[in-house]
C-alpha positions in Angstrom: 3.0 45.8 75.9 4.9 47.8 73.3 3.1 48.0 70.0 2.7 50.9 67.6 -0.2 50.1 65.2 0.2 51.4 61.6 -3.3 52.5 60.8 -2.2 53.4 57.2 -0.9 49.9 56.5 -3.1 47.6 54.3 -2.7 44.9 56.9 -5.6 45.3 59.5 -4.7 46.5 62.9 -6.0 43.3 64.5 -3.7 41.2 62.3 -0.7 43.5 63.2 -1.5 43.1 66.9 -1.9 39.3 66.4 1.5 39.1 64.7 3.2 41.1 67.5 1.8 39.0 70.3 2.6 35.8 68.5 6.3 37.1 67.9 6.6 37.9 71.7 5.4 34.3 72.6 7.6 32.5 70.0 10.6 34.6 71.0 10.2 33.9 74.7 9.4 37.5 75.6 6.0 36.4 76.7 6.2 33.1 78.7 3.6 30.3 79.4 0.9 31.3 82.1 1.9 35.0 81.7 -1.1 37.2 81.9 -2.0 39.6 79.1 -3.9 42.9 79.6 -7.6 42.9 79.4 -9.0 43.7 75.9 -10.5 46.9 77.3 -7.2 48.1 79.0 -5.0 47.1 75.9 -7.5 48.9 73.6 -7.3 52.0 75.6 -3.5 51.9 75.9 -3.0 51.5 72.2 -5.8 53.8 71.3 -7.6 51.1 69.2 -11.1 49.5 69.5 -11.7 47.0 72.1 -13.2 44.8 69.4 -9.9 45.0 67.5 -8.0 43.5 70.5 -10.7 40.9 70.9 -10.3 39.8 67.3 -6.6 39.3 67.7 -7.0 37.6 71.0 -9.7 35.3 69.6 -7.4 34.2 66.7 -4.5 33.5 69.1 -6.8 31.4 71.3 -8.1 29.5 68.3 -4.4 28.7 67.2 -3.4 27.6 70.7 -1.2 30.6 71.6 -3.4 31.9 74.3 -5.9 30.5 76.7 -8.6 32.0 78.8 -10.1 30.7 82.1 -12.8 32.3 84.1 -11.3 34.5 86.9 -7.8 34.2 85.4 -8.1 36.3 82.4 -6.2 35.7 79.2 -2.8 34.0 79.5 -0.1 32.5 77.4 -0.9 28.8 76.7 1.3 26.1 78.3 3.5 23.9 76.3 4.9 26.5 73.7 8.6 26.3 73.5 10.5 29.7 72.8 12.4 29.4 69.6 16.1 30.0 69.8 16.1 31.8 66.5 13.0 32.8 64.6 13.1 32.5 60.8 11.7 35.5 59.0 11.1 35.0 55.3 12.1 37.5 52.8 9.7 40.5 52.4 7.7 40.5 49.1 9.5 43.7 48.0 10.1 44.2 44.2 13.7 43.3 43.2 15.8 45.6 41.2 15.4 45.3 37.4 18.8 43.6 37.2 17.8 41.0 39.8 14.6 39.8 37.8 14.2 36.5 36.1 13.4 37.0 32.7 -17.2 19.3 37.1 -20.1 17.9 37.7 -20.8 14.2 37.8 -21.3 12.6 34.4 -24.9 12.0 35.3 -26.1 15.6 35.8 -29.3 14.3 37.7 -27.1 12.9 40.5 -26.7 15.3 43.5 -23.0 14.7 44.4 -21.7 16.0 47.7 -18.2 15.8 46.3 -15.7 18.1 48.0 -13.3 20.7 46.6 -15.5 21.9 43.6 -16.0 25.8 43.6 -19.2 27.3 42.5 -18.4 27.6 38.8 -21.6 29.7 37.9 -19.9 32.6 39.9 -16.6 32.4 38.1 -15.9 36.0 36.8 -16.0 35.1 33.1 -16.5 38.5 31.8 -13.6 40.1 33.8 -11.4 37.1 33.0 -12.1 37.3 29.3 -11.4 41.0 29.2 -8.1 40.7 31.0 -7.0 37.7 29.0 -7.7 39.5 25.7 -6.0 42.7 26.9 -2.9 40.9 28.0 -2.7 38.8 24.9 -2.9 41.9 22.7 -0.5 44.0 24.7 2.3 41.5 25.4 5.4 41.9 23.3 6.1 39.1 20.8 9.1 37.8 22.9 6.5 36.8 25.6 5.1 34.2 23.3 8.4 32.3 23.3 9.3 29.4 25.6 9.4 30.9 29.2 11.2 30.3 32.4 10.3 27.0 34.0 9.8 28.7 37.4 7.1 30.8 36.0 6.2 34.3 34.8 7.9 36.9 37.1 4.7 39.2 37.1 2.7 36.4 38.6 5.4 35.3 41.1 5.5 38.9 42.2 1.8 39.2 42.4 1.4 36.0 44.4 4.1 37.1 47.0 2.2 40.4 47.6 -1.1 38.6 47.8 0.2 36.1 50.4 1.4 38.9 52.5 -1.9 40.6 52.4 -4.1 37.6 53.0 -2.0 35.2 54.9 0.7 37.3 56.5 3.3 35.3 54.7 6.5 37.2 53.9 8.3 35.7 51.0 10.4 36.9 48.0 8.9 36.3 44.6 12.2 34.6 43.8 11.1 31.6 45.9 7.6 31.4 44.4 7.5 28.5 41.8 4.5 28.4 39.4 3.0 25.0 38.8 0.1 23.5 36.7 -1.9 23.0 39.9 -1.0 21.7 43.3 -0.9 18.1 42.0 2.1 18.9 39.8 3.6 20.9 42.7 3.4 17.8 45.0 4.7 15.6 42.3 7.7 17.8 41.8 8.4 17.9 45.5 8.2 14.1 45.8 10.6 13.5 42.9 13.1 16.0 44.3 13.0 14.8 47.9 13.1 11.1 46.9 16.9 11.2 47.1 16.6 11.9 50.9 14.5 8.8 51.7 11.6 6.7 50.5 9.1 7.2 53.4 6.5 10.0 53.4 4.5 10.6 56.7 1.0 11.8 55.8 -2.2 12.4 57.9 -4.7 9.4 58.1 -7.2 9.9 56.8 -5.9 11.9 53.8 -6.7 12.8 50.2 -6.5 9.6 48.2 -5.2 11.6 45.2 -2.2 12.9 47.2 -1.4 9.4 48.3 -1.5 8.3 44.6 0.9 11.1 43.6 3.4 10.2 46.3 3.4 6.4 45.6 3.6 7.2 41.7 6.9 9.0 42.5 8.3 5.8 44.0 7.8 6.6 47.7 6.1 4.7 50.5 3.2 6.2 52.5 3.1 5.9 56.3 -0.1 7.1 57.9 -0.1 9.1 61.1 -3.4 9.3 63.0 -5.5 12.4 63.2 -7.6 13.6 66.1 -9.7 16.8 66.9 -6.4 18.8 66.7 -5.1 17.4 63.4 -2.1 15.3 62.9 -1.1 13.5 66.2 2.6 14.7 65.9 3.5 13.0 69.2 3.3 9.6 67.5 6.1 10.6 65.2 8.5 10.6 68.1 8.9 6.8 68.0 10.5 7.2 64.6 13.4 9.1 66.1 14.7 6.0 67.7 17.3 3.9 65.9 17.0 2.4 63.3 15.5 5.5 61.8 13.4 5.3 58.5 14.8 7.3 55.6 12.2 10.1 55.6 11.7 12.2 52.5 9.1 14.6 53.9 6.0 14.9 56.1 2.8 16.0 54.4 0.2 18.0 56.3 -2.8 20.2 55.8 -2.5 22.3 59.0 -4.9 25.0 58.3 -7.9 22.7 57.5 -6.9 19.0 57.7 -8.4 17.0 54.9 -10.9 15.6 55.3 -11.7 16.0 58.9 -11.2 19.9 59.2 -9.0 20.2 62.2 -6.6 23.1 62.7 -3.2 22.1 63.9 -2.3 24.2 67.1 1.0 25.9 67.6 2.4 23.3 70.0 2.0 20.6 67.5 3.3 22.8 64.7 6.5 23.5 66.7 6.8 19.8 67.5 6.5 18.9 63.8 9.2 21.5 62.8 11.5 20.0 65.6 10.9 16.6 64.3 11.8 17.6 60.7 15.0 19.2 62.0 16.0 16.1 63.9 15.2 13.8 61.0 16.6 16.3 58.4 13.6 16.0 56.3 11.2 18.6 54.8 7.5 19.4 55.8 5.1 19.9 52.9 2.2 22.2 53.8 -0.8 22.0 51.5 -2.8 25.1 52.1 -5.7 24.0 49.7 -8.7 26.1 50.9 -7.8 28.3 53.8 -9.1 31.4 52.0 -12.6 30.4 52.9 -12.8 30.7 56.6 -16.1 31.6 58.2 -15.3 31.8 61.8 -12.3 34.0 62.7 -9.5 35.2 60.5 -7.4 32.8 58.4 -4.8 30.8 60.5 -1.2 31.4 60.1 0.9 29.2 57.8 3.2 26.6 59.2 5.7 27.9 56.7 6.3 30.9 59.0 8.0 28.8 61.6 10.8 27.6 59.4 11.0 28.7 55.7 14.0 26.5 55.1 12.4 23.3 56.3 8.7 23.9 55.2 7.6 23.7 51.5 4.2 25.6 50.9 1.8 24.4 48.2 -1.0 26.6 47.0 -3.5 26.5 44.2 -6.1 28.6 42.4 -8.4 25.6 41.7 -10.6 26.0 44.7 -10.5 29.9 44.5 -11.3 30.3 40.9 -11.7 27.2 38.7 -9.9 23.8 38.3 -9.8 24.4 34.5 -7.0 27.1 35.0 -4.6 24.6 36.2 -2.5 27.2 38.1 -0.8 26.7 41.4 2.4 27.6 43.1 5.0 26.3 45.6 7.2 28.3 47.9 10.4 26.4 48.1 13.8 26.7 50.0 16.7 28.3 48.3 18.6 25.0 48.3 16.1 23.4 46.0 15.7 26.0 43.4 18.2 24.8 40.8 17.0 21.2 41.0 13.3 22.4 40.8 13.9 24.4 37.7 15.7 21.4 35.9 12.9 19.0 37.0 10.1 21.4 35.9 11.7 22.1 32.6 11.9 18.4 31.7 8.4 17.8 32.9 6.5 20.4 30.9 8.9 23.2 30.0 6.7 25.7 31.7 3.1 26.3 32.8 0.8 28.1 30.3 2.3 31.6 30.2 -0.7 33.5 28.9 -2.9 32.4 31.7 0.0 33.3 34.1 0.1 36.9 32.7 -3.7 37.2 32.9 -3.8 35.9 36.5 -1.0 38.2 37.5 -3.0 41.2 36.2 -6.2 39.9 37.9 -4.4 39.7 41.2 -2.7 43.0 40.9 -5.8 44.9 40.1 -7.6 43.4 43.1 -9.8 41.0 41.2 -8.9 38.0 43.0 -9.5 39.4 46.6 -12.9 40.9 45.5 -13.8 37.4 44.0 -12.8 35.8 47.3 -14.9 38.1 49.4 -17.9 37.5 47.1 -17.4 33.8 47.2 -17.1 33.7 51.0 -20.5 35.3 51.3 -22.0 32.7 48.9 -20.4 29.7 50.5 -21.1 31.0 54.0 -24.9 31.0 53.1 -24.7 27.5 51.6 -22.8 26.3 54.6 -25.5 27.8 57.0 -28.3 26.2 54.8 -26.5 22.7 54.9 -26.2 22.9 58.7 -29.9 23.9 59.0 -30.9 21.0 56.8 -28.8 18.5 58.8 -30.4 19.7 62.0 -33.8 19.5 60.5 -33.5 16.1 59.0 -31.3 14.3 61.6 -31.5 16.4 64.9 -29.3 15.1 67.6 -28.5 12.0 65.4 -25.8 13.9 63.5 -22.7 15.8 64.7 -20.6 18.1 62.5 -16.9 18.9 62.4 -14.7 20.9 60.1 -17.2 23.5 59.3 -15.3 26.5 60.2 -13.2 26.7 57.0 -13.3 25.4 53.4 -15.8 24.0 50.9 -16.9 20.9 52.9 -17.7 19.6 56.3 -17.9 16.1 57.8 -21.1 14.7 59.2 -21.1 11.8 61.7 -24.3 9.8 62.1 -24.7 7.9 65.3 -26.8 5.1 63.8 -25.5 4.7 60.2 -22.6 2.8 58.8 -21.7 3.9 55.3 -20.9 0.5 53.7 -20.6 0.1 50.0 -24.1 -1.3 49.9 -25.5 1.8 51.6 -23.6 4.3 49.3 -24.8 2.3 46.3 -28.4 2.5 47.4 -28.1 6.2 47.9 -26.6 6.5 44.4 -29.5 4.6 43.0 -31.8 7.1 44.6 -30.0 10.0 43.1 -27.4 11.1 45.7 -23.6 10.4 45.8 -21.9 10.6 49.2 -18.3 10.0 50.0 -17.6 8.1 53.3 -14.5 9.3 55.3 -13.5 5.6 55.7 -12.5 5.4 52.0 -9.8 8.1 52.8 -8.2 6.1 55.6 -5.1 4.4 55.0 -5.7 2.1 58.0 -9.3 1.5 57.2 -10.1 0.1 60.6 -13.7 1.3 60.8 -13.2 4.2 63.1 -14.7 6.6 60.6 -17.4 4.3 59.2 -20.2 6.6 60.4 -18.9 9.7 58.8 -19.3 11.2 55.3 -17.8 14.2 53.6 -20.4 16.8 52.5 -19.1 19.2 49.9 -21.6 22.0 49.4 -19.8 24.8 47.5 -20.9 23.7 43.9 -24.5 22.8 45.0 -27.6 25.1 45.0 -29.7 25.4 48.1 -32.3 23.3 46.5 -29.9 20.5 45.7 -28.6 20.5 49.3 -32.1 20.3 50.6 -33.2 17.6 48.3 -30.0 15.6 48.8 -30.4 15.4 52.5 -34.0 14.6 52.3 -33.2 11.7 50.0 -30.6 10.4 52.4 -33.1 10.6 55.3 -35.8 8.9 53.5 -33.5 6.2 52.3 -31.8 5.5 55.5 -34.7 6.3 57.8 -37.8 5.3 55.9 
């Protein structure tokens, strides 16, 4: 296998190898069932550590590109279709100067297992205050005027470079649009794509806030079932038959399905892109918390498969703090003019001073240092939660979606989380969030499951909360 690792590159060698093998598979150079060299042989051939090869192989296996069977070694997985043309997004290089565009619950005694809240006690207040003050003092007076609706160029440039380092996404800063959080990003997308159709396919179960944003934009939500591998993309095929619905877009969380936590494998990702092409609709990828992965490297973005069909939404609410209200969208070139007009008449532009501060924070490495620190903190909380679940419920509970993010889903074999049960728990001092409330179909298939967000809780609160659940439901 031809591959020349660049050991001076900031991208880890394991990630370089992962990208190269993935490219070979998607381009058809490596075909299904084709056997790859052993990790030992490939490591020796490339003069890299065997563990580096294993890390790349493990990630490719996790995403469905490779499979391994005893006695057969590692082979290319079946069902992957070679893409006739592979889309490569623009590199995050600097443009020439002439190309630039100028909480807690209200009752603090309640232990709430709400998802999506970072540990705000660990927010780097001191560093942020210094950067914000320095930026505010050093900016020229012209920077305090009304700004570009697409965002401050420094931040767009910093995000493009950050995405390349952390997610392997190659994108020009020109395509990065700054938003006041991912909610505004989704709202803008829904408004702009409304002219293409009035139906939005979403995962079921899904975030209720997302559904509300879509319906408020005048669109109809159509749920698509979710299984252990995320959205059941095959069920979309029935909509290809005439008469076809007028589809605005498909919404998905492929790196960590919300709330069940599945990772969408490459076969389904390809099928989803093919569906979008046939229906001439967009795919909206919400990458809400993939930075915090505890088992293996972060998964690739769906965006890479077709940057002209996939709109990528990101946010700093889970990474830093919801109070910042800063997010971004990567959009196709064809949407840029409409986006700028819509954003301008929505709020003119997102808070510019915070944008400058965040740009400096990212460029100086502060964001990545914070992420690595928080991964360690969250990993310990996650481990503690898993231990407490096992201690209190043993084989009576199963867990899924724990590999990534700030929450997991616990399924109890003998408990149905009705309104009466959740109200009883709340009266005892614990708030839980049943998965069934996030279901569009609400057919009872997830009645035994609850979402357990842990990132904002202390170890003591996690322990006490689960003990209360046990004593209340198993007196």
